[in-house]
C-alpha positions as CSV (number, residue, x, y, z in Angstrom):
1,M,-39.5,29.2,39.4
2,T,-42.6,27.4,38.2
3,Q,-42.6,24.3,36.1
4,Q,-43.7,26.3,33.1
5,D,-40.8,28.7,33.5
6,H,-38.4,25.7,33.8
7,D,-39.9,24.1,30.7
8,A,-39.6,27.4,28.7
9,Q,-36.0,27.8,29.8
10,Q,-35.1,24.2,28.6
11,R,-36.7,24.9,25.2
12,R,-34.7,28.1,24.8
13,T,-31.5,26.3,25.8
14,R,-32.2,23.4,23.3
15,G,-33.0,26.0,20.6
16,A,-29.7,27.8,21.2
17,T,-27.8,24.6,21.2
18,A,-29.3,23.5,17.9
19,V,-28.2,26.9,16.4
20,E,-24.7,26.5,17.7
21,Y,-24.4,23.0,16.3
22,A,-25.7,24.3,12.9
23,L,-23.0,27.0,12.9
24,I,-20.3,24.5,13.7
25,I,-21.4,22.2,10.9
26,A,-21.5,25.1,8.5
27,L,-18.0,26.1,9.5
28,I,-16.7,22.5,9.1
29,A,-18.3,22.3,5.7
30,G,-16.7,25.5,4.6
31,V,-13.3,24.3,5.7
32,I,-13.8,21.0,3.8
33,I,-14.9,22.7,0.7
34,S,-11.9,25.0,0.8
35,A,-9.5,22.2,1.4
36,V,-10.9,20.1,-1.5
37,G,-10.7,23.1,-3.8
38,A,-7.1,23.8,-2.9
39,L,-6.1,20.2,-3.3
40,G,-8.0,19.9,-6.5
41,S,-6.1,22.8,-8.1
42,K,-2.8,21.3,-7.0
43,T,-3.7,17.8,-8.3
44,E,-4.8,19.4,-11.6
45,G,-1.4,21.1,-11.9
46,L,0.4,17.9,-11.3
47,Y,-1.6,16.1,-14.0
48,D,-1.0,19.0,-16.5
49,Q,2.8,18.9,-15.7
50,T,3.0,15.1,-16.2
51,N,1.1,15.4,-19.4
52,T,3.3,18.1,-20.8
53,E,6.5,16.1,-19.9
54,M,5.1,13.0,-21.5
55,V,4.2,14.9,-24.7
56,D,7.6,16.6,-24.8
57,Q,9.3,13.1,-24.6
58,G,7.0,11.7,-27.3
59,L,5.2,9.2,-25.1
């Protein structure tokens, strides 16, 4: 294997690694967005319930 072949192989490997890291980051971002959305909906429901109970009690 020549030095040029070795250098080309290293560039391909680094490029593939960068793509893999980008995919992992995208997956993590998707999980975070989903979790925040789910928790946001639950939190909104708790605030609505608390508000309704306070109004019902005349507070």
